[in-house]
Backbone as JSON Lines, residues from 0, in Angstrom:
{"i":0,"aa":"M","n":[-6.13,12.68,-22.7],"ca":[-6.35,13.99,-22.63],"c":[-8.22,13.28,-23.88]}
{"i":1,"aa":"P","n":[-9.14,14.05,-23.36],"ca":[-10.3,13.78,-23.73],"c":[-10.15,14.77,-24.97]}
{"i":2,"aa":"Q","n":[-10.81,14.54,-25.69],"ca":[-10.95,15.62,-26.91],"c":[-12.67,16.14,-26.98]}
{"i":3,"aa":"R","n":[-13.27,15.42,-26.55],"ca":[-14.51,16.08,-26.79],"c":[-15.6,16.38,-25.29]}
{"i":4,"aa":"A","n":[-16.69,17.38,-25.11],"ca":[-16.91,16.77,-23.88],"c":[-17.02,15.29,-23.33]}
{"i":5,"aa":"S","n":[-18.07,15.1,-24.69],"ca":[-18.59,13.86,-24.01],"c":[-17.74,12.31,-23.98]}
{"i":6,"aa":"Q","n":[-16.46,12.6,-24.69],"ca":[-15.27,11.9,-23.65],"c":[-15.42,12.3,-22.34]}
{"i":7,"aa":"A","n":[-15.02,13.36,-21.76],"ca":[-14.28,13.23,-20.58],"c":[-15.65,13.21,-19.75]}
{"i":8,"aa":"I","n":[-17.13,13.1,-20.29],"ca":[-17.9,13.0,-19.28],"c":[-18.09,11.53,-18.97]}
{"i":9,"aa":"E","n":[-17.97,10.95,-20.4],"ca":[-17.44,8.63,-20.21],"c":[-16.38,8.9,-19.4]}
{"i":10,"aa":"S","n":[-15.32,9.14,-19.67],"ca":[-14.19,9.02,-18.75],"c":[-14.44,9.18,-17.04]}
{"i":11,"aa":"W","n":[-15.37,10.53,-16.62],"ca":[-15.27,10.71,-15.42],"c":[-16.26,9.78,-14.96]}
{"i":12,"aa":"N","n":[-17.3,9.33,-15.94],"ca":[-18.42,8.29,-15.04],"c":[-17.48,7.25,-14.85]}
{"i":13,"aa":"N","n":[-16.63,6.84,-15.87],"ca":[-16.3,5.7,-15.95],"c":[-14.94,5.29,-14.26]}
{"i":14,"aa":"E","n":[-14.87,6.03,-13.9],"ca":[-13.88,6.71,-12.6],"c":[-14.77,6.97,-11.27]}
{"i":15,"aa":"G","n":[-15.7,7.15,-11.84],"ca":[-16.49,7.04,-10.64],"c":[-17.65,6.26,-10.38]}
{"i":16,"aa":"S","n":[-17.22,4.73,-11.08],"ca":[-18.76,3.76,-11.29],"c":[-18.21,3.28,-9.87]}
{"i":17,"aa":"S","n":[-17.31,3.24,-9.17],"ca":[-16.82,2.57,-7.52],"c":[-17.57,3.63,-6.68]}
{"i":18,"aa":"S","n":[-17.46,4.43,-7.19],"ca":[-18.19,5.67,-5.79],"c":[-19.76,5.1,-5.32]}
{"i":19,"aa":"T","n":[-19.65,5.05,-3.77],"ca":[-20.63,5.12,-3.09],"c":[-21.94,5.93,-3.45]}
{"i":20,"aa":"D","n":[-21.69,7.11,-3.93],"ca":[-22.75,8.27,-4.36],"c":[-22.82,8.62,-5.92]}
{"i":21,"aa":"Q","n":[-22.94,7.85,-6.87],"ca":[-22.69,8.56,-8.52],"c":[-23.73,9.61,-8.52]}
{"i":22,"aa":"S","n":[-24.44,9.88,-7.77],"ca":[-25.14,11.18,-7.88],"c":[-24.7,12.61,-7.98]}
{"i":23,"aa":"R","n":[-23.52,12.56,-6.38],"ca":[-22.67,13.56,-6.71],"c":[-21.35,13.67,-7.37]}
{"i":24,"aa":"W","n":[-20.97,12.47,-7.53],"ca":[-20.1,12.19,-8.02],"c":[-20.42,12.8,-9.94]}
{"i":25,"aa":"R","n":[-21.29,12.4,-10.48],"ca":[-21.57,13.22,-11.93],"c":[-21.79,14.45,-11.72]}
{"i":26,"aa":"I","n":[-22.0,15.5,-10.47],"ca":[-22.32,16.87,-10.6],"c":[-21.12,17.46,-10.43]}
{"i":27,"aa":"V","n":[-19.77,17.1,-10.56],"ca":[-18.5,17.72,-10.75],"c":[-18.37,18.01,-11.65]}
{"i":28,"aa":"P","n":[-18.75,17.61,-13.1],"ca":[-18.25,17.97,-14.2],"c":[-19.5,19.17,-13.99]}
{"i":29,"aa":"T","n":[-20.17,18.95,-14.25],"ca":[-21.42,20.3,-14.67],"c":[-20.98,21.17,-14.32]}
{"i":30,"aa":"V","n":[-20.76,21.25,-12.48],"ca":[-20.09,21.95,-11.79],"c":[-18.85,22.97,-12.22]}
{"i":31,"aa":"I","n":[-17.79,22.13,-12.59],"ca":[-16.63,22.55,-13.48],"c":[-16.82,23.4,-14.95]}
{"i":32,"aa":"W","n":[-17.82,22.83,-15.57],"ca":[-17.98,23.99,-16.21],"c":[-18.53,25.25,-16.21]}
{"i":33,"aa":"W","n":[-19.66,24.92,-15.01],"ca":[-20.65,26.26,-14.61],"c":[-19.84,27.07,-14.71]}
{"i":34,"aa":"T","n":[-18.69,27.04,-13.7],"ca":[-17.61,27.78,-12.88],"c":[-16.96,28.44,-14.5]}
{"i":35,"aa":"I","n":[-16.43,27.56,-15.0],"ca":[-15.75,27.56,-16.58],"c":[-16.77,29.15,-17.14]}
{"i":36,"aa":"W","n":[-17.58,28.53,-17.39],"ca":[-18.79,29.86,-17.99],"c":[-19.0,31.15,-17.58]}
{"i":37,"aa":"K","n":[-19.28,30.79,-16.06],"ca":[-19.12,32.3,-15.32],"c":[-18.35,33.06,-15.27]}
{"i":38,"aa":"E","n":[-16.88,32.49,-15.55],"ca":[-15.61,33.14,-15.44],"c":[-15.47,33.22,-16.8]}
{"i":39,"aa":"R","n":[-16.07,32.48,-17.73],"ca":[-15.97,33.35,-19.28],"c":[-16.49,34.65,-19.17]}
{"i":40,"aa":"N","n":[-17.49,34.42,-18.79],"ca":[-18.92,35.99,-19.23],"c":[-18.22,36.85,-18.59]}
{"i":41,"aa":"M","n":[-17.74,36.64,-17.03],"ca":[-17.23,37.61,-16.51],"c":[-16.22,38.45,-17.54]}
{"i":42,"aa":"R","n":[-15.51,37.86,-18.07],"ca":[-13.9,38.63,-18.87],"c":[-14.47,38.89,-20.22]}
{"i":43,"aa":"C","n":[-15.25,37.91,-20.91],"ca":[-15.73,38.63,-22.08],"c":[-16.69,40.21,-21.82]}
{"i":44,"aa":"F","n":[-17.66,39.7,-21.28],"ca":[-18.99,41.2,-21.1],"c":[-18.16,41.83,-19.72]}
{"i":45,"aa":"E","n":[-18.04,41.79,-18.24],"ca":[-17.21,43.04,-17.82],"c":[-15.41,43.14,-17.58]}
{"i":46,"aa":"S","n":[-14.99,42.76,-18.62],"ca":[-14.1,43.1,-18.33],"c":[-13.23,42.51,-16.78]}
{"i":47,"aa":"I","n":[-13.62,41.92,-16.45],"ca":[-13.24,41.03,-15.09],"c":[-12.66,39.78,-15.0]}
{"i":48,"aa":"S","n":[-11.61,39.45,-14.38],"ca":[-11.14,37.98,-14.68],"c":[-10.49,37.82,-13.32]}
{"i":49,"aa":"S","n":[-10.82,36.89,-13.04],"ca":[-10.41,35.99,-11.7],"c":[-9.13,35.49,-11.29]}
{"i":50,"aa":"P","n":[-8.12,35.36,-10.47],"ca":[-7.23,34.67,-10.17],"c":[-7.3,33.02,-10.17]}
{"i":51,"aa":"L","n":[-6.64,32.22,-10.95],"ca":[-6.73,30.76,-10.8],"c":[-7.18,30.09,-9.46]}
{"i":52,"aa":"H","n":[-6.95,30.58,-8.64],"ca":[-7.2,30.18,-7.04],"c":[-8.61,30.26,-6.7]}
{"i":53,"aa":"R","n":[-8.89,31.56,-7.05],"ca":[-10.25,32.09,-6.93],"c":[-11.56,30.93,-7.63]}
{"i":54,"aa":"I","n":[-11.16,30.97,-8.82],"ca":[-11.59,29.74,-10.14],"c":[-11.81,28.88,-9.21]}
{"i":55,"aa":"K","n":[-11.26,28.48,-8.51],"ca":[-10.91,26.89,-7.67],"c":[-12.1,27.18,-6.91]}
{"i":56,"aa":"I","n":[-11.18,27.8,-5.69],"ca":[-12.73,28.34,-5.18],"c":[-14.07,28.23,-5.01]}
{"i":57,"aa":"N","n":[-14.66,29.23,-5.55],"ca":[-15.72,29.12,-6.37],"c":[-16.65,28.13,-7.53]}
{"i":58,"aa":"C","n":[-15.54,27.38,-7.65],"ca":[-15.99,25.66,-8.13],"c":[-16.8,25.09,-6.72]}
{"i":59,"aa":"I","n":[-15.46,24.45,-5.83],"ca":[-15.92,24.48,-4.55],"c":[-17.05,24.94,-4.06]}
{"i":60,"aa":"I","n":[-17.42,25.88,-3.59],"ca":[-17.69,26.49,-3.15],"c":[-19.65,26.15,-3.79]}
{"i":61,"aa":"T","n":[-19.39,26.49,-5.41],"ca":[-20.72,26.08,-6.24],"c":[-20.96,24.54,-5.8]}
{"i":62,"aa":"F","n":[-19.86,23.47,-5.83],"ca":[-20.6,21.98,-6.16],"c":[-20.98,22.04,-3.95]}
{"i":63,"aa":"C","n":[-20.4,22.31,-3.48],"ca":[-21.01,22.44,-2.11],"c":[-22.32,23.11,-1.93]}
{"i":64,"aa":"Y","n":[-22.72,24.42,-2.36],"ca":[-24.22,24.45,-2.75],"c":[-25.34,23.61,-3.45]}
{"i":65,"aa":"W","n":[-24.93,23.53,-4.48],"ca":[-25.27,22.08,-4.79],"c":[-25.68,21.22,-4.65]}
{"i":66,"aa":"C","n":[-24.91,20.17,-3.69],"ca":[-24.94,19.22,-2.92],"c":[-25.97,19.28,-1.97]}
{"i":67,"aa":"S","n":[-25.57,20.72,-0.97],"ca":[-26.42,20.87,0.09],"c":[-28.02,21.0,0.12]}
{"i":68,"aa":"S","n":[-28.03,21.59,-0.99],"ca":[-29.28,21.67,-1.83],"c":[-30.19,20.44,-1.18]}
{"i":69,"aa":"E","n":[-29.44,19.22,-1.95],"ca":[-29.96,17.99,-2.14],"c":[-30.06,16.91,-1.26]}
{"i":70,"aa":"Y","n":[-28.86,17.26,-0.68],"ca":[-28.13,16.19,0.34],"c":[-27.69,17.06,1.76]}
{"i":71,"aa":"V","n":[-29.1,17.67,2.46],"ca":[-28.61,18.24,3.26],"c":[-28.33,17.42,4.69]}
{"i":72,"aa":"N","n":[-28.96,16.2,5.14],"ca":[-28.08,15.36,6.1],"c":[-26.66,14.86,5.54]}
{"i":73,"aa":"D","n":[-26.05,14.81,4.76],"ca":[-25.43,14.06,4.74],"c":[-23.83,14.46,4.2]}
{"i":74,"aa":"P","n":[-23.36,15.78,5.32],"ca":[-22.34,16.48,4.95],"c":[-20.9,15.62,4.35]}
{"i":75,"aa":"I","n":[-21.23,14.13,5.28],"ca":[-19.71,14.08,4.98],"c":[-19.47,13.42,3.89]}
{"i":76,"aa":"A","n":[-20.02,13.0,3.31],"ca":[-20.01,12.28,1.62],"c":[-19.42,13.58,0.73]}
{"i":77,"aa":"I","n":[-20.07,15.04,1.42],"ca":[-19.8,15.61,0.04],"c":[-18.29,16.38,0.43]}
{"i":78,"aa":"I","n":[-18.0,16.24,1.56],"ca":[-16.59,16.42,2.15],"c":[-15.92,14.94,1.47]}
{"i":79,"aa":"D","n":[-16.06,14.21,1.5],"ca":[-15.21,12.87,1.09],"c":[-15.17,13.19,-0.92]}
{"i":80,"aa":"I","n":[-16.1,13.79,-1.39],"ca":[-15.4,13.43,-2.45],"c":[-14.58,14.67,-2.37]}
{"i":81,"aa":"L","n":[-14.93,16.06,-1.78],"ca":[-13.88,17.17,-2.4],"c":[-12.47,17.06,-2.12]}
{"i":82,"aa":"F","n":[-12.43,15.78,-1.14],"ca":[-10.95,15.48,-0.47],"c":[-10.35,14.58,-1.7]}
{"i":83,"aa":"F","n":[-11.1,13.69,-2.36],"ca":[-10.85,13.29,-3.63],"c":[-10.66,14.14,-4.86]}
{"i":84,"aa":"L","n":[-11.11,15.12,-4.99],"ca":[-10.84,16.18,-5.89],"c":[-9.86,16.7,-5.41]}
{"i":85,"aa":"L","n":[-9.54,16.94,-4.43],"ca":[-8.22,17.92,-4.14],"c":[-6.98,17.02,-3.81]}
{"i":86,"aa":"T","n":[-6.63,15.52,-3.91],"ca":[-5.94,15.06,-3.83],"c":[-5.09,14.46,-4.9]}
């Protein structure tokens, strides 16, 4: 288990080095951290918390949204990455 964010990113990049689309692969850690950051802010500043399954869904929705704005013509590659993450 990585003990620092830099170690997590390095291991993520090593895992995805064989990916056919590394640009989307590299988006995933940022999406995860962004989703957690937003959840943290809701809990701290609005006293609202989401169940874990909702946080996961928010992460997937954010990933699809971020990818769709850059990769409009290739939804299959986005689905492939999601399938890998969910298995």
